[in-house]
MARPALUM-942466 format. One record per residue (C-alpha): residue in one letter; z, y, x; residue number from 1. Coordinates in pm, 1 decimal. Layout:
N
> code, Z, Y, X, pos
> A, Z, Y, X, NUM;
...
! end
This chain:
468
> code, Z, Y, X, pos
> M, -1979.2, 205.7, 4798.4, 1;
> I, -2209.3, 330.2, 5063.1, 2;
> P, -2196.8, 101.9, 5369.7, 3;
> R, -2098.5, 274.5, 5688.4, 4;
> L, -2346.3, 275.2, 5972.7, 5;
> A, -2253.4, 110.7, 6293.6, 6;
> A, -2359.0, 325.3, 6598.8, 7;
> Q, -2545.8, 85.3, 6804.9, 8;
> R, -2842.3, 210.5, 6999.3, 9;
> W, -3060.3, -39.2, 6812.9, 10;
> W, -2995.0, 148.2, 6496.8, 11;
> R, -3044.8, 475.5, 6649.9, 12;
> R, -3395.9, 379.0, 6747.0, 13;
> L, -3458.0, 327.6, 6382.6, 14;
> A, -3344.5, 673.5, 6294.0, 15;
> V, -3576.9, 839.7, 6063.7, 16;
> V, -3724.3, 1162.3, 6196.5, 17;
> G, -3804.3, 1497.7, 6044.9, 18;
> V, -4135.0, 1651.1, 5972.3, 19;
> A, -4116.5, 2017.4, 5861.9, 20;
> L, -4427.3, 2175.9, 5730.2, 21;
> A, -4507.6, 2537.1, 5670.1, 22;
> V, -4862.0, 2612.1, 5562.0, 23;
> L, -4999.6, 2951.1, 5592.6, 24;
> G, -5160.8, 3058.5, 5260.0, 25;
> C, -5532.6, 3130.8, 5265.7, 26;
> G, -5551.0, 3361.0, 4974.1, 27;
> S, -5422.8, 3111.5, 4723.1, 28;
> S, -5152.7, 3219.4, 4474.4, 29;
> S, -5048.6, 2858.9, 4440.8, 30;
> P, -4938.9, 2728.4, 4780.1, 31;
> R, -4928.7, 2352.3, 4839.4, 32;
> R, -4660.3, 2172.2, 5026.9, 33;
> T, -4730.7, 1859.6, 5241.6, 34;
> G, -4528.2, 1645.0, 5471.7, 35;
> H, -4186.4, 1469.5, 5457.9, 36;
> G, -3840.0, 1631.3, 5420.3, 37;
> A, -3681.5, 1874.3, 5192.7, 38;
> A, -3784.1, 1909.2, 4831.1, 39;
> G, -3818.7, 2239.2, 4644.7, 40;
> D, -3870.0, 2317.6, 4272.0, 41;
> G, -4216.5, 2466.8, 4337.6, 42;
> G, -4144.3, 2802.6, 4165.4, 43;
> D, -3902.3, 3014.1, 4344.0, 44;
> G, -3999.0, 3244.6, 4643.8, 45;
> L, -3790.4, 3155.3, 4943.8, 46;
> A, -3720.2, 3305.8, 5276.0, 47;
> G, -3805.3, 3656.9, 5166.5, 48;
> D, -4173.7, 3626.3, 5298.4, 49;
> G, -4352.0, 3473.5, 4997.1, 50;
> A, -4252.7, 3121.2, 5098.8, 51;
> T, -4279.4, 2887.7, 4805.5, 52;
> M, -4182.7, 2509.4, 4787.6, 53;
> T, -4396.4, 2295.4, 4591.4, 54;
> A, -4365.7, 1955.9, 4763.6, 55;
> A, -4127.9, 1759.2, 4952.2, 56;
> N, -3951.4, 1752.6, 5306.6, 57;
> D, -3646.8, 1777.6, 5699.1, 58;
> G, -3578.5, 1482.8, 5854.0, 59;
> A, -3567.5, 1252.2, 5936.9, 60;
> V, -3485.7, 1080.1, 5985.3, 61;
> A, -3621.0, 1364.5, 5799.8, 62;
> S, -3694.1, 1722.9, 5747.7, 63;
> A, -3821.1, 2005.4, 5539.6, 64;
> V, -4178.3, 2037.0, 5420.0, 65;
> V, -4279.0, 2378.8, 5277.2, 66;
> T, -4586.9, 2568.0, 5199.6, 67;
> V, -4585.1, 2936.8, 5270.3, 68;
> D, -4807.3, 3176.7, 5080.4, 69;
> A, -4823.7, 3468.1, 5327.1, 70;
> G, -5024.1, 3694.1, 5102.1, 71;
> A, -5353.8, 3870.2, 5164.3, 72;
> A, -5209.3, 4113.2, 5427.6, 73;
> A, -5063.7, 3840.5, 5649.9, 74;
> P, -5223.4, 3803.7, 5990.2, 75;
> S, -5387.5, 3483.8, 6102.0, 76;
> L, -5115.8, 3307.3, 6299.9, 77;
> P, -5161.7, 2975.7, 6470.1, 78;
> V, -4889.8, 2725.9, 6369.9, 79;
> R, -4879.9, 2601.8, 6004.2, 80;
> A, -4660.8, 2289.6, 6033.0, 81;
> I, -4433.0, 2113.6, 6263.9, 82;
> G, -4314.6, 1755.8, 6284.0, 83;
> V, -4086.8, 1552.8, 6520.6, 84;
> G, -4032.0, 1189.2, 6595.5, 85;
> E, -3865.5, 983.2, 6871.1, 86;
> H, -3931.4, 1192.4, 7176.5, 87;
> L, -4243.7, 1349.5, 7000.8, 88;
> S, -4330.7, 1667.9, 6845.7, 89;
> C, -4651.8, 1772.2, 6675.1, 90;
> A, -4787.3, 2097.2, 6511.5, 91;
> L, -5078.7, 2165.3, 6268.7, 92;
> L, -5258.4, 2490.0, 6352.0, 93;
> D, -5398.9, 2728.3, 6105.4, 94;
> S, -5751.7, 2625.3, 6239.5, 95;
> G, -5675.3, 2263.8, 6134.0, 96;
> A, -5614.4, 2158.4, 6503.5, 97;
> V, -5340.4, 1899.6, 6564.3, 98;
> R, -5147.4, 1953.0, 6881.9, 99;
> C, -4861.5, 1712.5, 7002.5, 100;
> W, -4619.8, 1703.9, 7304.0, 101;
> G, -4373.2, 1451.1, 7437.5, 102;
> A, -4434.3, 1070.9, 7406.5, 103;
> L, -4779.4, 1110.4, 7240.4, 104;
> R, -4833.9, 726.5, 7202.6, 105;
> L, -5216.5, 795.8, 7281.8, 106;
> T, -5384.2, 574.6, 7532.2, 107;
> A, -5584.7, 870.1, 7677.9, 108;
> T, -5270.8, 1091.1, 7724.8, 109;
> P, -4942.1, 894.1, 7692.8, 110;
> Q, -4711.6, 1183.2, 7767.8, 111;
> A, -4739.3, 1563.5, 7785.8, 112;
> S, -4477.6, 1839.1, 7807.5, 113;
> V, -4697.6, 2114.7, 7654.3, 114;
> P, -4908.9, 2101.4, 7321.3, 115;
> T, -5196.4, 1870.6, 7377.5, 116;
> A, -5509.4, 1792.8, 7169.9, 117;
> V, -5506.8, 1457.9, 6989.0, 118;
> G, -5870.6, 1445.5, 6863.1, 119;
> I, -5823.6, 1594.6, 6524.3, 120;
> E, -5944.7, 1954.0, 6461.0, 121;
> D, -5964.5, 1953.6, 6079.0, 122;
> G, -5621.2, 1862.8, 5959.7, 123;
> A, -5480.1, 1963.2, 5633.1, 124;
> A, -5147.0, 1796.8, 5629.2, 125;
> L, -4920.0, 1643.6, 5884.6, 126;
> A, -4652.6, 1365.3, 5888.1, 127;
> V, -4453.5, 1237.5, 6189.2, 128;
> G, -4257.8, 920.7, 6144.0, 129;
> T, -4022.0, 769.3, 6391.8, 130;
> D, -4301.2, 629.2, 6617.6, 131;
> H, -4612.3, 713.0, 6439.7, 132;
> V, -4826.6, 1010.1, 6318.7, 133;
> C, -5054.5, 1052.5, 6031.6, 134;
> V, -5280.2, 1345.1, 5935.0, 135;
> A, -5459.9, 1413.9, 5616.2, 136;
> R, -5794.1, 1573.9, 5706.6, 137;
> R, -5982.7, 1829.6, 5506.4, 138;
> D, -6211.6, 1577.7, 5340.4, 139;
> G, -5910.7, 1400.3, 5201.6, 140;
> S, -5909.7, 1098.1, 5444.6, 141;
> V, -5602.5, 995.7, 5645.5, 142;
> W, -5582.5, 909.8, 6000.2, 143;
> C, -5282.1, 760.9, 6190.4, 144;
> W, -5180.1, 638.6, 6524.2, 145;
> G, -4867.2, 516.4, 6697.5, 146;
> A, -4648.9, 206.4, 6743.8, 147;
> N, -4746.6, 70.0, 6405.2, 148;
> R, -4410.5, -105.9, 6346.2, 149;
> D, -4409.3, -263.1, 6014.2, 150;
> G, -4787.1, -157.8, 5943.8, 151;
> T, -4703.1, 221.8, 5920.4, 152;
> V, -5038.2, 317.5, 6052.2, 153;
> G, -5209.1, 152.7, 5759.1, 154;
> D, -5485.6, -44.9, 5912.8, 155;
> G, -5359.8, -377.6, 5789.4, 156;
> T, -5207.6, -484.9, 6122.6, 157;
> E, -4894.9, -421.3, 6321.9, 158;
> T, -5085.2, -367.7, 6640.7, 159;
> A, -5017.7, -40.7, 6829.8, 160;
> R, -5296.4, 215.5, 6796.3, 161;
> G, -5346.7, 457.0, 7085.4, 162;
> A, -5597.1, 666.2, 6906.7, 163;
> P, -5621.5, 798.2, 6542.4, 164;
> V, -5768.4, 535.2, 6312.8, 165;
> A, -5883.3, 580.7, 5949.9, 166;
> V, -5663.8, 448.5, 5663.1, 167;
> A, -5895.7, 259.7, 5431.2, 168;
> G, -5828.4, 265.3, 5043.5, 169;
> V, -5710.4, 621.0, 5003.2, 170;
> G, -5895.8, 943.4, 4954.2, 171;
> G, -5839.7, 1298.3, 4814.2, 172;
> I, -5505.0, 1318.5, 4982.6, 173;
> V, -5322.4, 1649.6, 4966.5, 174;
> E, -4968.0, 1550.8, 5091.0, 175;
> I, -4849.7, 1280.3, 5338.5, 176;
> V, -4496.8, 1182.9, 5432.9, 177;
> A, -4366.3, 937.8, 5693.8, 178;
> G, -4033.2, 772.9, 5769.7, 179;
> G, -3910.2, 498.9, 5994.3, 180;
> H, -4072.2, 212.2, 5809.3, 181;
> Q, -4320.6, 360.6, 5569.7, 182;
> T, -4593.0, 616.6, 5505.5, 183;
> C, -4676.0, 748.4, 5169.6, 184;
> A, -4958.0, 992.4, 5055.5, 185;
> R, -5010.8, 1181.3, 4740.4, 186;
> D, -5373.5, 1243.2, 4609.2, 187;
> D, -5513.4, 1538.7, 4415.4, 188;
> A, -5454.7, 1352.6, 4084.7, 189;
> G, -5083.7, 1306.4, 4159.4, 190;
> A, -5104.9, 931.5, 4246.8, 191;
> V, -4883.5, 809.1, 4527.6, 192;
> W, -4993.2, 549.5, 4782.0, 193;
> C, -4768.6, 382.5, 5040.4, 194;
> W, -4791.6, 137.0, 5323.9, 195;
> G, -4554.8, -12.1, 5586.1, 196;
> H, -4258.3, -241.6, 5530.8, 197;
> S, -4266.9, -441.0, 5217.9, 198;
> G, -3931.1, -327.5, 5102.6, 199;
> A, -4001.5, 44.8, 5151.5, 200;
> V, -4344.7, 98.3, 5000.6, 201;
> G, -4263.0, 96.4, 4629.5, 202;
> H, -4511.1, -164.0, 4513.5, 203;
> P, -4485.3, -553.3, 4488.0, 204;
> R, -4777.4, -630.4, 4717.5, 205;
> A, -4549.0, -773.2, 4981.0, 206;
> K, -4813.0, -985.1, 5160.5, 207;
> D, -5041.0, -679.0, 5195.1, 208;
> A, -4793.8, -397.6, 5243.7, 209;
> R, -4956.7, -287.9, 5565.7, 210;
> R, -5236.6, -144.7, 5370.0, 211;
> P, -5219.1, 127.3, 5090.0, 212;
> G, -5082.7, 23.3, 4750.3, 213;
> R, -5030.7, 256.4, 4455.6, 214;
> V, -4675.1, 328.4, 4340.5, 215;
> E, -4670.1, 261.0, 3975.3, 216;
> G, -4446.7, 433.0, 3695.1, 217;
> L, -4456.8, 783.1, 3840.9, 218;
> G, -4696.6, 952.0, 3612.9, 219;
> R, -4816.1, 1272.8, 3812.7, 220;
> A, -4625.2, 1327.1, 4132.5, 221;
> T, -4589.1, 1679.5, 4246.0, 222;
> R, -4429.4, 1639.7, 4589.6, 223;
> L, -4272.8, 1376.8, 4808.2, 224;
> V, -3978.5, 1322.7, 5036.4, 225;
> A, -3938.9, 1040.6, 5294.7, 226;
> G, -3637.0, 913.3, 5469.9, 227;
> D, -3590.3, 634.7, 5721.5, 228;
> D, -3667.4, 359.3, 5461.2, 229;
> I, -3666.7, 535.2, 5127.4, 230;
> T, -3908.7, 760.4, 4963.0, 231;
> C, -3868.5, 992.4, 4660.8, 232;
> A, -4134.4, 1168.3, 4441.9, 233;
> F, -4075.0, 1478.2, 4233.1, 234;
> V, -4281.9, 1421.6, 3909.5, 235;
> A, -4426.4, 1652.3, 3629.5, 236;
> D, -4223.3, 1475.0, 3360.0, 237;
> G, -3850.0, 1385.6, 3415.1, 238;
> P, -3610.7, 1345.0, 3719.9, 239;
> P, -3739.3, 1243.5, 4067.1, 240;
> R, -3817.8, 867.1, 4119.1, 241;
> C, -3725.2, 683.5, 4445.6, 242;
> W, -3807.6, 349.6, 4595.0, 243;
> G, -3724.6, 155.3, 4912.3, 244;
> F, -3376.0, 64.1, 5055.2, 245;
> N, -3069.9, 194.0, 4881.9, 246;
> T, -2873.1, 293.5, 5193.8, 247;
> T, -2794.1, 645.9, 5046.2, 248;
> G, -2693.3, 565.3, 4689.3, 249;
> L, -3004.6, 731.3, 4543.1, 250;
> L, -3083.3, 413.7, 4358.6, 251;
> G, -2743.3, 393.8, 4189.3, 252;
> D, -2555.8, 53.7, 4226.1, 253;
> M, -2874.7, -136.0, 4317.6, 254;
> L, -2843.0, -389.6, 4586.9, 255;
> G, -3130.3, -457.0, 4827.0, 256;
> P, -3465.1, -280.8, 4832.7, 257;
> S, -3647.7, -163.5, 4520.2, 258;
> T, -4020.0, -238.1, 4515.9, 259;
> R, -4066.8, -9.1, 4206.8, 260;
> A, -3989.3, 363.3, 4139.6, 261;
> V, -3647.3, 417.8, 4000.0, 262;
> R, -3514.3, 726.8, 3837.8, 263;
> S, -3253.2, 887.5, 4056.1, 264;
> A, -2969.2, 1056.2, 3870.9, 265;
> M, -2832.3, 1207.6, 4194.0, 266;
> L, -3145.3, 1420.6, 4227.3, 267;
> A, -3177.2, 1532.6, 3871.1, 268;
> R, -3073.8, 1894.8, 3943.1, 269;
> A, -3202.7, 1911.4, 4317.0, 270;
> V, -3400.2, 2199.6, 4437.5, 271;
> E, -3426.1, 2092.7, 4800.7, 272;
> V, -3380.6, 1740.3, 4919.4, 273;
> A, -3364.8, 1594.1, 5282.4, 274;
> L, -3358.5, 1230.4, 5355.2, 275;
> G, -3211.3, 1119.8, 5685.5, 276;
> H, -3097.2, 784.8, 5832.1, 277;
> R, -2868.3, 652.6, 5558.1, 278;
> T, -2794.2, 1011.4, 5449.1, 279;
> V, -2929.0, 1237.8, 5185.9, 280;
> C, -2861.9, 1606.4, 5132.2, 281;
> L, -2968.6, 1824.4, 4848.8, 282;
> T, -2938.7, 2190.5, 4728.0, 283;
> Q, -2887.1, 2300.2, 4375.2, 284;
> A, -2998.1, 2628.0, 4221.2, 285;
> D, -2705.1, 2831.2, 4363.5, 286;
> G, -2787.5, 2706.7, 4720.8, 287;
> A, -2483.2, 2486.7, 4752.7, 288;
> V, -2535.9, 2173.6, 4953.1, 289;
> Y, -2433.0, 1832.2, 4864.9, 290;
> C, -2465.0, 1519.1, 5079.0, 291;
> A, -2413.4, 1159.6, 5034.1, 292;
> G, -2430.1, 834.4, 5231.2, 293;
> D, -2315.8, 752.4, 5586.6, 294;
> D, -2056.4, 1004.0, 5737.8, 295;
> Q, -1999.2, 850.9, 6081.8, 296;
> F, -2061.8, 1181.1, 6259.8, 297;
> G, -1957.4, 1417.7, 5979.9, 298;
> Q, -2310.3, 1469.0, 5873.1, 299;
> L, -2209.5, 1506.1, 5501.5, 300;
> G, -2041.1, 1834.8, 5588.5, 301;
> D, -1695.4, 1780.3, 5446.4, 302;
> Q, -1510.1, 1668.9, 5766.5, 303;
> W, -1398.8, 2012.8, 5873.2, 304;
> V, -1170.3, 1919.1, 6175.0, 305;
> P, -1153.3, 2099.1, 6516.8, 306;
> D, -1427.0, 2030.9, 6766.1, 307;
> E, -1166.7, 1875.4, 7000.3, 308;
> A, -1093.9, 1612.6, 6727.8, 309;
> R, -1168.4, 1249.9, 6814.1, 310;
> C, -1280.6, 1048.5, 6510.5, 311;
> D, -1292.6, 677.0, 6468.7, 312;
> P, -1566.4, 568.7, 6224.6, 313;
> Y, -1470.3, 195.1, 6244.2, 314;
> D, -1118.7, 220.5, 6102.1, 315;
> K, -1084.3, 23.8, 5786.4, 316;
> R, -953.6, 318.9, 5605.2, 317;
> G, -1260.4, 525.2, 5662.1, 318;
> V, -1331.5, 794.1, 5932.0, 319;
> V, -999.4, 870.9, 6099.3, 320;
> C, -984.5, 1202.0, 6296.7, 321;
> R, -703.2, 1277.6, 6524.2, 322;
> W, -645.0, 1592.6, 6733.6, 323;
> T, -358.3, 1793.1, 6896.8, 324;
> D, -286.9, 2154.8, 6860.9, 325;
> P, -404.0, 2359.5, 7162.7, 326;
> E, -135.7, 2452.7, 7404.7, 327;
> P, -25.1, 2816.2, 7358.2, 328;
> A, -1.9, 3067.7, 7644.5, 329;
> P, 213.8, 2934.0, 7932.8, 330;
> W, 566.2, 2901.0, 7811.9, 331;
> R, 723.9, 3078.8, 8103.7, 332;
> D, 520.2, 3383.6, 8029.4, 333;
> R, 620.5, 3388.1, 7657.1, 334;
> C, 990.0, 3309.7, 7693.8, 335;
> R, 1122.8, 3546.7, 7942.8, 336;
> G, 1465.2, 3640.9, 7825.3, 337;
> C, 1519.1, 3309.4, 7655.2, 338;
> P, 1888.4, 3202.2, 7720.3, 339;
> D, 1800.0, 2906.2, 7937.6, 340;
> W, 1486.7, 3064.0, 8102.1, 341;
> P, 1327.3, 2948.4, 8325.6, 342;
> D, 1423.4, 2592.3, 8250.2, 343;
> H, 1350.4, 2612.6, 7870.4, 344;
> R, 1077.3, 2364.0, 7760.6, 345;
> P, 856.8, 2424.1, 7456.8, 346;
> P, 828.5, 2160.9, 7179.3, 347;
> P, 547.5, 1915.2, 7222.9, 348;
> P, 210.1, 2016.2, 7063.0, 349;
> K, 171.9, 1896.9, 6702.1, 350;
> Q, -55.3, 1613.4, 6655.1, 351;
> H, -280.2, 1569.0, 6348.6, 352;
> E, -453.3, 1287.9, 6158.7, 353;
> E, -688.5, 1316.0, 5875.1, 354;
> I, -862.3, 1027.6, 5694.9, 355;
> F, -1198.0, 1062.9, 5529.6, 356;
> A, -1248.8, 759.7, 5307.4, 357;
> A, -1589.8, 627.3, 5228.5, 358;
> R, -1743.4, 804.4, 4932.4, 359;
> S, -1973.3, 653.3, 4673.3, 360;
> G, -2127.4, 988.3, 4562.2, 361;
> P, -2228.2, 1334.0, 4687.3, 362;
> V, -1971.7, 1558.8, 4845.5, 363;
> M, -2011.0, 1939.3, 4900.7, 364;
> A, -2095.2, 2043.2, 5250.9, 365;
> R, -1831.8, 2319.4, 5305.3, 366;
> G, -1928.9, 2663.4, 5402.4, 367;
> V, -2312.3, 2604.8, 5375.7, 368;
> R, -2560.7, 2776.4, 5151.0, 369;
> A, -2929.0, 2683.7, 5206.7, 370;
> T, -3286.1, 2745.3, 5121.9, 371;
> R, -3423.1, 2465.9, 5343.3, 372;
> L, -3272.8, 2134.0, 5449.9, 373;
> A, -3333.9, 1868.9, 5712.5, 374;
> A, -3152.6, 1545.9, 5796.2, 375;
> G, -3171.3, 1306.8, 6097.5, 376;
> Y, -2977.5, 1034.1, 6260.3, 377;
> G, -2612.2, 1138.9, 6217.4, 378;
> R, -2710.8, 1507.5, 6182.0, 379;
> S, -2786.1, 1755.9, 5903.0, 380;
> C, -2935.5, 2103.1, 5925.8, 381;
> A, -3005.8, 2397.3, 5689.4, 382;
> I, -3164.4, 2722.1, 5679.5, 383;
> G, -2946.9, 2992.1, 5521.2, 384;
> G, -3011.3, 3346.8, 5448.7, 385;
> D, -3350.4, 3518.9, 5374.9, 386;
> G, -3623.3, 3678.9, 5576.5, 387;
> P, -3531.5, 3794.6, 5927.1, 388;
> A, -3174.6, 3689.6, 5853.2, 389;
> A, -3250.8, 3326.8, 5801.8, 390;
> E, -3123.3, 3097.3, 6065.0, 391;
> V, -3069.4, 2741.4, 6132.3, 392;
> T, -2724.1, 2580.8, 6098.4, 393;
> C, -2649.1, 2215.7, 6194.4, 394;
> W, -2349.3, 1976.1, 6170.8, 395;
> G, -2276.5, 1619.8, 6270.4, 396;
> Q, -2394.1, 1462.7, 6593.4, 397;
> W, -2467.2, 1712.9, 6839.5, 398;
> Y, -2740.4, 1754.7, 7113.2, 399;
> S, -2457.2, 1863.9, 7355.6, 400;
> G, -2479.3, 1627.8, 7652.7, 401;
> G, -2103.7, 1554.8, 7630.1, 402;
> D, -1956.4, 1629.5, 7292.7, 403;
> W, -2017.2, 1348.3, 7045.6, 404;
> A, -2018.7, 1546.6, 6718.3, 405;
> H, -1946.1, 1897.2, 6580.2, 406;
> R, -1821.0, 1844.3, 6229.1, 407;
> R, -1829.6, 2209.5, 6129.8, 408;
> P, -2168.6, 2394.3, 6093.2, 409;
> R, -2287.8, 2568.8, 6396.8, 410;
> V, -2567.7, 2833.9, 6417.6, 411;
> I, -2859.2, 2753.0, 6650.7, 412;
> A, -2934.8, 3073.3, 6845.9, 413;
> G, -3296.2, 3182.5, 6864.7, 414;
> T, -3382.9, 3054.3, 6511.7, 415;
> A, -3371.5, 3390.8, 6328.4, 416;
> G, -3644.7, 3407.5, 6066.7, 417;
> A, -3673.2, 3032.1, 6037.6, 418;
> V, -3886.1, 2895.0, 5753.5, 419;
> A, -3882.9, 2517.8, 5823.7, 420;
> I, -3697.3, 2273.6, 6036.9, 421;
> A, -3756.4, 1919.6, 6168.4, 422;
> V, -3499.0, 1693.1, 6305.0, 423;
> A, -3531.0, 1378.2, 6510.3, 424;
> E, -3274.1, 1147.6, 6686.5, 425;
> E, -3241.8, 1354.0, 7004.6, 426;
> H, -3420.2, 1690.6, 6940.3, 427;
> A, -3505.8, 1927.1, 6676.0, 428;
> C, -3766.2, 2210.2, 6619.8, 429;
> A, -3788.9, 2507.3, 6390.2, 430;
> L, -4085.8, 2703.4, 6267.7, 431;
> L, -4028.9, 3073.7, 6228.3, 432;
> A, -4184.1, 3328.8, 6002.7, 433;
> D, -4398.4, 3469.9, 6289.8, 434;
> R, -4544.1, 3118.7, 6322.1, 435;
> T, -4395.6, 3040.2, 6653.6, 436;
> V, -4208.4, 2717.3, 6722.8, 437;
> R, -3867.9, 2677.0, 6892.3, 438;
> C, -3712.2, 2346.0, 6987.6, 439;
> W, -3379.8, 2224.0, 7142.1, 440;
> G, -3204.5, 1901.7, 7244.1, 441;
> Y, -3296.9, 1632.4, 7487.6, 442;
> N, -3622.3, 1651.2, 7669.1, 443;
> R, -3681.8, 1307.6, 7820.2, 444;
> S, -4060.6, 1298.3, 7755.1, 445;
> G, -4140.2, 1673.7, 7729.0, 446;
> E, -4073.3, 1683.4, 7360.2, 447;
> L, -3949.6, 2041.5, 7372.7, 448;
> G, -4300.9, 2150.6, 7464.8, 449;
> N, -4197.5, 2416.5, 7718.9, 450;
> G, -4376.0, 2251.9, 8020.7, 451;
> T, -4062.7, 2091.8, 8156.2, 452;
> F, -3849.6, 1794.5, 8126.5, 453;
> T, -3526.8, 1991.9, 8141.8, 454;
> E, -3281.2, 1935.1, 7855.0, 455;
> N, -3178.6, 2216.3, 7636.9, 456;
> L, -2823.6, 2126.9, 7539.9, 457;
> G, -2472.0, 2259.4, 7498.2, 458;
> V, -2244.6, 2399.8, 7239.7, 459;
> A, -2409.8, 2739.6, 7271.6, 460;
> T, -2756.7, 2595.0, 7234.5, 461;
> A, -3043.0, 2853.8, 7214.8, 462;
> A, -3383.5, 2724.0, 7078.7, 463;
> A, -3660.4, 2763.2, 7339.0, 464;
> A, -4013.4, 2881.1, 7263.1, 465;
> V, -4304.4, 2641.2, 7268.0, 466;
> P, -4624.6, 2808.0, 7411.7, 467;
> F, -4952.3, 2756.4, 7242.2, 468;
! end
């Protein structure tokens, strides 16, 4: 049985964050995907613009990583990739420049409300974890900075780094992903290297997990997906392999963390995958979405109850949702002519209760078809539709300022043409086909990137543009 997450703030700070990557093709017919989040099959064109997924994602608490082959006629547009962390957003530009905004965790510039240079102008791949950032540069090296909790920066320490530092022991890196407790990278030979928390890195070097170690038993990896404390690799031969903490059920009935790669039966037919905080969502070939893990906020997508429902995730029976039918039009207006009018009283509104017991396997997210996925803390998002009709839909915990959760999918206005999404604890961003970026949610540190600290919340949220 999947354990149910308690909603303490301490856990919220450990929420995995999403990095969504969309790389503009440079004349190549075989696009490459880098970053952490949703996984694709590497063959089908998506989004109606030549987008092809060949390596893994949302999330975070994760998100989608995609590579877009825009074709020879495509204009040179600035933004290739986006990633989000705790009060932090970053973008990789077509030039290779990395720009970040929000809580930058840089000594020289701790905070910025607009895209700001971080000292890397030759980036090839981007990964944003909960509180650290890593970039694979064009020479194949990896550079990271941030809080360095559990050694996620990869310099052998847990000392916070306020400027990018080189990660020794890896080279030829073409893809990089990050979660809340680990960083993993794939090299050009398909080998995977991880560093961070000893239970999340997939190799037995517990005493030296803060430096890169190779994940054995994968053969040749083709793409990666990272969640809060678990990572999965799609491989050239056989079903995906995963390692780390089994908070989503991806490792079967295993108790405790796995320090080796384990075949995941749950992902055997997955086309897209998003790993969040104790949640996993996947799509199959028909676009149907299935999710497993914690369902405290309805992030699995099967708790279709009215928005006014109040749900108790701590009931021993499971998540218990209760609501009352809305009152009809005033009774006096509807009952003129009733025998005892005006003293007639209507029956009391009907009260409802629905129980969602804990599940030990995937459930279908109702009403959702997707080409991209992202998952965060208590929240799941998807891109449905193709080309200009594609738009972001989210369900679960909501950036609303007052409402706790929306358990039915809601469209995020202003995201038409979305090709990738990134989801963090308190905000999210989408990359559109025209290579513009739009963000929504809380804005405590300027993480929405629009030059203000004004929150972009509400039921009718409209994603706001980020100026570059």
